[in-house]
C-alpha positions in Angstrom: 148.8 -230.2 -21.7 146.4 -230.4 -24.3 147.4 -230.6 -27.7 145.5 -228.8 -30.5 143.8 -231.6 -32.8 145.3 -231.5 -36.3 146.1 -233.8 -39.0 149.2 -234.5 -40.3 150.0 -236.4 -43.9 153.7 -237.8 -45.1 153.4 -238.5 -48.7 155.8 -240.7 -50.6 155.9 -239.4 -54.1 154.3 -242.6 -55.4 150.5 -242.0 -54.4 151.4 -243.9 -51.0 151.2 -242.0 -47.7 151.4 -242.1 -44.0 148.9 -240.1 -42.0 147.1 -239.4 -38.8 146.4 -236.9 -36.0 148.5 -234.8 -33.6 146.8 -236.6 -30.7 148.0 -239.9 -32.0 144.6 -241.4 -32.1 143.4 -242.5 -35.6 139.9 -240.9 -36.5 139.8 -242.0 -40.4 140.1 -245.3 -42.0 142.9 -243.8 -44.1 145.3 -243.1 -41.2 148.0 -245.2 -41.0 151.8 -245.7 -40.8 152.4 -247.5 -44.3 149.8 -247.1 -47.0 151.3 -247.8 -50.4 150.3 -247.5 -54.1 150.7 -251.0 -56.0 150.3 -249.2 -59.3 151.5 -245.7 -58.7 149.5 -243.6 -58.1 146.6 -245.9 -57.6 146.0 -249.3 -56.3 146.5 -248.1 -52.7 146.5 -250.5 -49.9 146.6 -250.2 -46.2 149.4 -252.1 -44.8 150.4 -250.9 -41.2 147.7 -249.1 -39.6 149.1 -248.0 -36.3 151.4 -249.4 -33.4 150.4 -249.9 -29.7 153.5 -248.6 -27.6 154.4 -248.2 -24.1 157.4 -247.8 -21.8 158.8 -249.7 -18.7 161.0 -247.9 -16.3 161.7 -249.1 -12.7 158.7 -246.9 -11.6 156.3 -249.0 -13.8 154.6 -249.2 -17.1 153.3 -246.3 -19.0 151.4 -246.1 -22.2 152.7 -243.7 -24.8 149.7 -244.5 -27.6 145.9 -244.0 -27.2 143.4 -245.9 -29.3 139.7 -245.0 -30.1 137.5 -247.9 -29.5 133.5 -248.4 -29.7 131.5 -247.0 -28.1 133.6 -243.8 -27.7 136.3 -245.3 -25.3 140.0 -244.0 -25.3 142.4 -246.6 -24.2 144.9 -246.8 -23.1 145.7 -243.4 -21.6 148.9 -242.4 -23.5 147.5 -239.5 -24.9 147.6 -237.7 -21.3 151.3 -237.9 -21.4 151.6 -236.1 -24.6 153.2 -232.9 -23.9 154.1 -231.4 -27.5 153.7 -232.0 -31.1 155.5 -230.5 -34.2 154.8 -231.1 -37.8 158.1 -229.4 -38.7 159.9 -230.7 -40.7 158.1 -234.2 -40.1 155.8 -235.4 -37.4 157.1 -235.4 -33.8 155.6 -236.2 -30.3 157.1 -235.8 -26.8 155.7 -237.8 -23.9 156.4 -237.0 -20.4 156.1 -240.0 -18.0 155.1 -239.7 -14.2 158.8 -240.7 -13.3 160.1 -237.6 -15.4 161.2 -239.8 -18.0 160.8 -238.1 -21.7 160.2 -240.0 -24.7 160.5 -238.4 -28.1 159.1 -240.1 -31.2 159.4 -239.1 -34.7 158.2 -240.5 -38.3 159.2 -239.6 -41.7 158.4 -241.2 -45.3 161.0 -241.5 -47.6 160.3 -239.7 -50.9 160.2 -241.9 -53.8 159.9 -245.1 -51.8 157.2 -247.0 -49.9 158.7 -246.8 -46.7 158.1 -245.1 -43.1 160.9 -244.6 -40.6 159.9 -244.6 -36.8 162.3 -243.5 -34.2 161.8 -243.2 -30.4 164.4 -242.1 -27.9 164.7 -240.7 -24.5 165.5 -237.1 -24.1 167.9 -237.4 -21.2 170.0 -240.7 -21.0 168.5 -242.9 -18.2 169.1 -246.5 -17.1 166.3 -249.2 -17.3 164.2 -247.6 -19.8 162.4 -250.3 -22.2 160.1 -249.7 -25.2 157.4 -252.1 -26.3 155.7 -251.9 -29.9 153.1 -253.8 -31.3 152.3 -253.4 -34.9 148.5 -253.3 -35.9 148.2 -254.7 -39.5 145.6 -255.0 -42.0 146.5 -255.5 -45.6 143.1 -254.1 -47.4 141.8 -251.7 -49.9 142.6 -248.0 -48.4 138.6 -247.3 -49.0 137.7 -250.5 -46.9 137.7 -251.5 -43.3 139.1 -254.6 -41.9 137.6 -257.3 -39.8 138.6 -260.2 -37.7 138.7 -263.5 -39.8 140.6 -266.7 -40.1 142.5 -266.1 -43.2 144.8 -263.5 -41.9 148.5 -264.8 -41.8 150.3 -264.0 -38.6 153.4 -265.9 -39.3 156.2 -263.8 -40.7 159.1 -264.8 -42.8 162.4 -263.9 -41.4 165.5 -263.0 -43.2 168.0 -261.8 -40.8 166.5 -259.6 -38.5 163.8 -258.5 -40.9 160.3 -259.7 -40.6 157.9 -260.0 -43.6 154.1 -260.8 -43.3 152.1 -261.3 -46.6 148.6 -261.0 -44.8 146.6 -262.4 -47.6 147.1 -264.0 -50.9 148.1 -261.4 -53.9 148.8 -258.8 -51.2 151.8 -256.5 -51.0 154.3 -257.7 -48.5 154.9 -256.0 -45.4 158.5 -255.8 -44.1 159.5 -254.5 -40.8 163.4 -254.1 -39.8 164.4 -253.0 -36.5 167.2 -252.6 -33.9 165.1 -254.5 -31.2 164.0 -257.9 -30.7 160.9 -259.6 -31.8 158.5 -261.8 -29.8 155.7 -263.7 -31.7 152.4 -263.4 -30.0 149.3 -263.1 -32.4 146.4 -261.1 -31.0 143.2 -259.3 -32.7 142.4 -255.9 -31.7 138.9 -255.3 -32.2 136.4 -252.4 -32.7 138.7 -249.5 -33.2 136.3 -246.5 -33.9 137.0 -243.9 -36.3 135.0 -240.7 -35.6 135.4 -238.9 -38.8 134.0 -242.0 -40.9 130.9 -241.9 -38.3 130.4 -238.3 -39.0 130.4 -239.0 -42.8 127.8 -241.6 -42.3 130.1 -244.5 -43.3 131.4 -247.6 -41.7 133.3 -246.5 -38.7 134.7 -249.7 -36.9 137.5 -251.9 -37.7 139.5 -255.1 -36.4 143.2 -255.1 -36.6 145.9 -258.0 -36.4 148.7 -257.6 -34.2 151.4 -260.5 -34.9 153.7 -259.9 -32.0 155.7 -257.3 -30.1 159.2 -255.4 -30.7 161.2 -254.8 -27.6 163.9 -252.1 -27.5 166.4 -250.9 -24.8 165.9 -247.0 -24.8 168.7 -246.6 -22.3 171.3 -248.0 -25.1 170.0 -245.8 -27.9 167.2 -244.8 -30.2 164.8 -247.3 -31.1 164.3 -247.7 -35.1 161.6 -249.4 -37.1 161.7 -249.4 -40.7 158.3 -250.1 -42.3 158.4 -251.0 -45.9 156.9 -253.0 -48.8 159.2 -255.9 -49.1 162.6 -254.4 -49.4 163.8 -253.8 -45.7 167.5 -254.2 -44.6 168.4 -257.6 -42.9 170.7 -256.2 -40.2 169.8 -253.9 -37.3 172.6 -251.9 -37.9 171.4 -251.4 -41.6 168.1 -250.4 -40.0 169.6 -247.7 -38.2 171.7 -246.6 -41.3 168.4 -246.7 -43.4 166.7 -244.2 -40.7 169.8 -242.1 -40.4 169.9 -241.4 -44.2 166.0 -241.0 -44.5 166.0 -238.4 -41.8 169.0 -236.8 -43.4 167.6 -236.6 -46.9 164.2 -235.4 -45.9 165.4 -232.8 -43.6 167.4 -231.5 -46.7 164.8 -231.8 -49.1 162.2 -230.1 -46.7 164.2 -227.1 -46.0 161.5 -224.9 -47.8 158.6 -223.3 -46.1 155.6 -225.7 -45.1 153.4 -224.7 -48.0 156.0 -225.4 -50.4 156.9 -228.8 -48.8 153.1 -229.9 -48.8 153.1 -229.1 -52.6 155.7 -231.6 -53.2 153.5 -234.3 -51.9 150.9 -233.9 -54.7 153.5 -234.2 -57.4 153.6 -238.2 -57.7 154.9 -240.8 -60.5 152.7 -242.4 -62.8 154.5 -244.9 -65.1 157.6 -243.3 -66.2 156.2 -239.8 -65.8 154.5 -237.5 -63.6 151.1 -236.5 -62.3 149.3 -234.8 -59.6 147.1 -236.3 -56.9 144.0 -234.1 -56.4 144.0 -234.8 -52.8 144.8 -237.1 -49.6 143.6 -239.4 -48.4 141.0 -240.6 -51.1 141.6 -238.9 -54.5 144.1 -240.1 -57.1 144.8 -237.8 -60.2 141.9 -236.0 -62.2 142.1 -233.8 -65.2 140.3 -230.7 -64.0 142.2 -230.8 -60.6 145.5 -231.5 -62.3 145.3 -228.3 -64.8 144.0 -226.0 -61.9 146.5 -227.0 -59.1 149.5 -227.2 -61.9 149.9 -223.3 -62.0 150.4 -223.2 -58.2 152.4 -226.3 -57.7 154.6 -225.9 -60.5 154.6 -223.1 -62.7 154.4 -220.3 -60.1 157.2 -222.3 -58.0 159.5 -222.7 -61.1 159.0 -226.4 -61.5 158.5 -225.8 -65.2 160.1 -229.0 -66.3 157.5 -231.1 -64.2 154.6 -229.0 -65.6 155.8 -229.5 -69.0 156.2 -233.2 -68.5 152.6 -233.4 -67.0 151.1 -231.2 -69.9 152.8 -233.2 -72.6 151.6 -236.5 -71.1 148.1 -235.2 -71.4 148.5 -233.8 -74.9 148.0 -236.8 -76.5 144.7 -237.6 -74.7 142.6 -235.1 -76.5 139.4 -236.6 -78.0 136.8 -234.8 -79.9 138.0 -231.6 -78.2 137.7 -233.2 -74.6 140.2 -234.4 -72.2 139.2 -237.0 -70.0 138.5 -235.7 -66.4 140.3 -239.0 -65.0 143.6 -239.9 -66.4 142.9 -243.4 -67.7 144.6 -246.5 -66.1 145.5 -249.5 -68.3 142.6 -251.3 -69.4 140.2 -248.5 -68.2 138.0 -246.5 -70.3 138.7 -242.6 -70.4 135.8 -240.6 -68.4 134.9 -237.7 -70.6 132.5 -235.7 -68.3 133.9 -232.3 -67.8 133.5 -229.4 -70.0 136.1 -227.2 -68.3 139.1 -229.6 -67.7 140.0 -229.0 -71.3 139.8 -225.5 -71.1 141.8 -225.2 -67.9 144.4 -227.3 -69.8 144.7 -224.3 -72.3 145.2 -222.0 -69.5 148.1 -224.2 -68.0 149.7 -224.3 -71.4 149.7 -220.6 -71.7 151.2 -220.2 -68.5 153.8 -222.6 -68.9 154.5 -221.1 -72.3 154.7 -217.4 -71.0 156.8 -218.6 -67.7 159.3 -220.8 -69.5 161.5 -217.8 -71.0 161.6 -215.9 -67.6 162.9 -219.3 -65.8 165.3 -220.3 -68.4 163.2 -223.2 -69.6 163.6 -223.9 -73.5 160.9 -226.2 -75.0 162.0 -228.0 -77.9 159.8 -227.3 -81.1 158.3 -230.4 -81.1 157.4 -230.0 -77.4 155.8 -226.8 -78.1 154.1 -227.9 -81.2 152.6 -230.8 -79.1 151.2 -228.5 -76.7 149.8 -225.8 -79.3 148.5 -228.7 -81.4 146.5 -230.0 -78.3 145.3 -226.5 -77.6 143.8 -226.4 -81.4 142.5 -229.6 -81.1 140.4 -228.8 -78.1 139.2 -225.5 -79.6 138.3 -227.1 -83.0 136.3 -230.0 -81.1 134.5 -227.4 -78.8 133.9 -225.0 -81.7 132.5 -227.8 -84.2 130.5 -229.6 -81.4 131.5 -232.6 -79.2 129.9 -234.7 -76.4 127.1 -233.7 -73.8 125.9 -230.9 -76.1 129.3 -228.8 -75.9 129.5 -226.4 -78.8 130.2 -223.0 -79.7 126.8 -221.2 -80.4 126.3 -218.5 -83.0 126.9 -215.7 -80.2 130.3 -216.9 -79.9 129.7 -218.4 -76.3 130.1 -221.7 -75.5 126.9 -224.2 -74.7 126.8 -227.3 -73.0 124.7 -230.0 -71.1 122.7 -232.8 -71.5 120.3 -234.5 -68.9 121.7 -236.4 -66.2 125.5 -235.4 -66.7 127.4 -233.0 -64.5 129.8 -231.2 -66.6 131.2 -228.1 -64.6 133.4 -228.4 -61.5 130.0 -228.2 -59.3 129.6 -232.0 -60.1 127.7 -233.3 -57.4 125.4 -236.1 -58.4 123.0 -238.5 -56.2 121.9 -241.4 -58.2 120.3 -240.0 -61.4 119.8 -236.5 -59.7 122.5 -234.0 -60.8 122.4 -231.3 -57.7 123.5 -228.4 -59.7 123.0 -229.3 -63.4 123.9 -225.7 -64.7 123.1 -226.7 -68.2 123.2 -224.0 -70.9 126.1 -221.4 -70.9 127.5 -221.4 -67.3 129.4 -218.1 -66.4 132.8 -219.5 -65.6 132.8 -221.6 -68.8 132.4 -218.6 -70.8 135.3 -217.2 -68.9 137.5 -220.1 -69.6 136.2 -220.5 -73.4 137.0 -216.7 -74.1 140.5 -216.8 -72.4 141.0 -220.1 -74.3 140.3 -218.4 -77.6 142.5 -215.3 -76.5 145.3 -217.8 -75.8 145.3 -219.3 -79.3 145.1 -215.8 -80.6 149.0 -215.8 -79.7 149.6 -218.1 -82.7 146.8 -218.1 -85.1 144.1 -215.5 -86.0 141.5 -218.1 -86.8 139.6 -217.5 -83.5 139.7 -213.6 -83.5 136.0 -213.1 -84.7 134.5 -215.7 -82.2 136.6 -214.4 -79.4 135.2 -210.6 -80.2 131.6 -211.9 -80.7 131.8 -213.8 -77.5 133.1 -210.9 -75.5 130.5 -208.6 -76.8 127.5 -211.3 -76.1 129.1 -212.1 -72.6 129.1 -208.3 -71.3 125.3 -207.9 -72.9 123.9 -211.1 -71.8 125.4 -212.2 -68.3 125.1 -208.6 -66.5 122.5 -208.6 -64.1 121.8 -204.9 -63.8 119.3 -205.3 -60.8 121.9 -207.0 -58.5 125.3 -205.4 -59.9 126.7 -208.9 -60.6 126.7 -211.8 -63.4 124.2 -214.1 -63.9 125.5 -217.9 -63.1 123.7 -219.3 -66.3 122.2 -217.9 -69.4 120.2 -220.0 -71.9 119.3 -222.4 -69.1 118.6 -225.9 -70.4 119.3 -224.4 -73.7 116.4 -222.2 -73.6 117.2 -218.8 -75.3 116.9 -215.9 -73.0 116.6 -217.7 -69.8 118.9 -217.0 -66.7 119.7 -218.6 -63.5 120.6 -215.6 -60.9 121.7 -217.9 -58.2 124.5 -216.0 -56.6 127.5 -218.2 -57.0 131.5 -217.6 -57.1 131.7 -218.7 -60.5 131.3 -215.3 -61.5 134.9 -214.4 -60.1 136.4 -216.1 -63.0 135.2 -213.5 -65.3 137.3 -211.0 -63.4 140.2 -212.7 -61.8 142.0 -216.1 -61.9 142.5 -216.1 -65.7 144.8 -214.3 -68.2 142.3 -211.6 -69.3 139.0 -210.3 -67.7 135.8 -209.9 -69.5 134.3 -206.8 -67.9 134.9 -203.3 -67.6 136.7 -202.0 -64.5 133.4 -200.4 -63.4 131.4 -203.7 -63.6 134.4 -205.9 -62.5 134.6 -203.8 -59.3 130.8 -204.4 -58.5 131.4 -208.1 -58.9 134.4 -208.2 -56.7 132.4 -205.9 -53.9 129.3 -208.1 -54.1 131.2 -211.5 -53.9 133.2 -210.1 -51.0 130.1 -209.1 -49.3 128.1 -212.2 -49.8 130.5 -215.1 -50.3 133.8 -214.6 -48.7 134.8 -216.2 -45.4 138.1 -216.7 -43.9 138.4 -220.2 -45.4 137.5 -219.1 -48.9 134.4 -218.3 -51.0 130.8 -219.9 -50.2 129.4 -221.8 -53.3 126.2 -220.1 -52.9 124.9 -217.2 -51.1 123.2 -217.3 -47.7 120.1 -215.9 -48.8 119.3 -218.7 -51.2 116.5 -221.1 -50.1 118.6 -224.0 -51.2 121.7 -222.7 -49.1 123.3 -225.3 -46.6 125.2 -223.6 -43.5 126.9 -227.0 -42.7 128.5 -229.7 -44.7 127.1 -232.8 -42.4 125.1 -235.9 -42.9 125.5 -239.2 -44.7 127.0 -239.4 -48.1 123.6 -238.4 -50.1 123.2 -235.5 -47.6 126.7 -234.2 -47.9 126.5 -234.4 -51.6 123.3 -232.5 -51.6 125.2 -229.6 -49.8 128.4 -229.9 -51.8 128.0 -226.7 -53.9 125.1 -225.2 -52.0 127.0 -222.9 -49.6 129.9 -224.9 -48.6 133.2 -223.1 -48.7 136.1 -223.8 -51.4 139.3 -222.6 -50.3 140.8 -223.1 -53.9 138.6 -219.9 -55.2 140.7 -217.6 -52.9 143.0 -217.4 -55.6 140.8 -216.1 -58.4 138.9 -213.7 -55.8 142.3 -212.2 -54.5 143.5 -211.8 -58.0 140.3 -210.1 -59.3 140.4 -208.0 -55.8 143.5 -206.6 -56.7 142.9 -206.0 -60.3 140.1 -203.5 -59.6 142.4 -201.7 -57.1 145.4 -201.5 -59.5 147.4 -204.2 -57.7 149.2 -201.4 -55.5 151.5 -202.2 -52.9 149.1 -201.2 -50.3 146.6 -203.3 -51.7 148.8 -206.6 -51.9 149.5 -206.0 -48.3 145.9 -205.7 -47.4 145.0 -208.5 -49.1 147.6 -210.8 -47.8 146.6 -209.9 -44.2 142.9 -210.2 -44.9 142.4 -213.2 -47.3 145.4 -215.1 -47.3 147.0 -215.2 -43.7 144.0 -217.1 -42.1 144.7 -219.9 -44.5 148.2 -219.7 -44.1 147.8 -219.9 -40.3 145.6 -223.2 -40.9 148.4 -224.6 -43.4 150.9 -224.0 -40.6 149.2 -226.2 -38.3 148.7 -229.1 -40.9 152.3 -229.2 -42.4 151.3 -226.9 -45.2 148.4 -228.5 -46.3 144.9 -227.2 -46.7 141.2 -228.9 -46.8 139.1 -229.4 -49.7 136.1 -227.5 -48.4 134.5 -226.0 -44.8 131.5 -225.2 -43.6 129.6 -222.0 -44.9 129.0 -220.8 -41.4 131.5 -220.0 -38.5 133.6 -221.6 -37.2 134.2 -222.8 -40.9 135.1 -226.2 -39.8 137.3 -227.8 -42.3 135.5 -230.9 -44.5 135.8 -233.0 -47.0 139.4 -234.2 -48.2 141.7 -232.7 -45.5 144.6 -232.4 -47.8 143.6 -230.9 -51.3 145.8 -230.2 -54.1 144.2 -227.1 -55.3 143.6 -225.6 -52.1 147.3 -225.9 -51.5 148.0 -224.6 -55.2 146.1 -221.4 -55.1 147.4 -220.0 -52.0 150.9 -221.0 -53.1 150.1 -219.3 -56.3 148.9 -216.2 -54.6 151.9 -216.1 -52.2 154.8 -216.6 -54.8 153.0 -215.2 -57.9 150.0 -212.8 -57.7 151.0 -211.0 -54.3 154.7 -211.0 -55.4 154.4 -209.8 -58.9 151.0 -207.8 -58.9 152.8 -204.4 -59.1 154.8 -205.7 -61.9 152.0 -207.3 -64.1 148.9 -205.4 -62.6 148.5 -203.0 -65.2 149.3 -205.3 -68.2 146.8 -207.8 -66.8 144.2 -205.5 -65.4 140.4 -205.4 -66.8 139.9 -203.0 -69.7 
């Protein structure tokens, strides 16, 4: 039986995770069983990459794992015995051996602890069934690859039945507790091949160290291994107890649907507080991603206390009106290279303050003041002028951009080349800016004149009458009167995805219809229309080639949120429209999420079959679909008229 290929991910709530494929073979350098964050959520280290496992019965020896080796060799043949895979509520595999023995294997990561629990059992009791497991270790930076070297320490320190390896000086310790017996036998496994890394034009081979073999009698019960960062139990009975507690706790925690379960994985600890990881396996926490994703991950789902804590943590980081696009680690300089991160923060604050009374969350006067003060500081800084030419212009719109700096979410840069510079007045920046002024109008009248002027200027200057849509940028490179008519999805934010729309209903409908006709795919919106000379149908090639295609047609699932909201607004958000929107636009992404434990990718190819690309588990992709499911589609009838375009 051929198992559909998909990826799974188990996050630990600290920035670490386990991940892999349904088939069991590792295709990325990031696939592993124990990847921990030394300084949550950063300092990630790959510790246990995988295992080599086989079963011996009276009929013979049977592999139940497969590895991929250079050049394109799969060995051993465990994959052909794989008969089922499920990601609910955690990854579980079933293997049928030639003698009829069925082995069930499952894996869960403990939330709040860098620990992975592995279990194997025989489906129906049989005598003489023994399991052998060889752990494959590295102890490397999670972005790197590992190669055979004499410095690797194979010898473990034993405490009771727990074995602890510290592969290299200064590295996190790897502890393995089990209810089996260990036999030392160091081996190097060479030339693993990672197909996804090869596709990305990166180093795709690796050597891993295996210190020895764990042996278990499956006839006597389940085999258990607890992989952790130096805190495993000493007694095999304790290992069983830890496994039982972990599976029981995780089963209870995962009682919600897959999309909700996946959302929890992006909320991680940073110091004493919380933050949002932008994506797994290679992103940490970023400003823009956090403030877009928080609306679906936290606010729409009623996790308002978490949203409050995250937004308050960022409230003190405003500098000259800007929030850093990357939350600075201790000793690091903040990175202020985003014009929209601060504006998305304002939108998130508004949605939190609006939702709090409905969900019974009471913010203290000090907390409310801190959030509003951060909003005021952002608007003051932008209005008066700040870094990178960001300033309110005389027409009430927001100008931004200097040569060589990528400020909008279309931020690909190759060397000194900014692929989509969009300097001047980008359309979605105006939508965010005018919405931010509208938000501040809930507690001050200071921005009323600027908002009125900006709304009038937007409607006059951005409308492309010939094409019935909005220009992507006006005053290109700060040259008054110039326009960029590239047909991109950024214009949808002037109609949906933000608290208030900027266009009258007739023009809003034209924008939505044009975006649907030219940009919509089952995976989200294309970043550039196919008729453009710069259109890239597939996101492939080496790093530079992929960066050049990143926003030149490549599909972005997160944009389905603003699109669906805009589509509903121009149709009065009727019940029939909501049903149609869910079936046509959201159901394909929900089906994909179902296969991947609730996760959704960062991007996809612009042309069929719209192969998922980029980061396989992306916070804002999950967040926007979740925001639609529990917010927009559920409440559109109630709020549609109040929030529709005027």
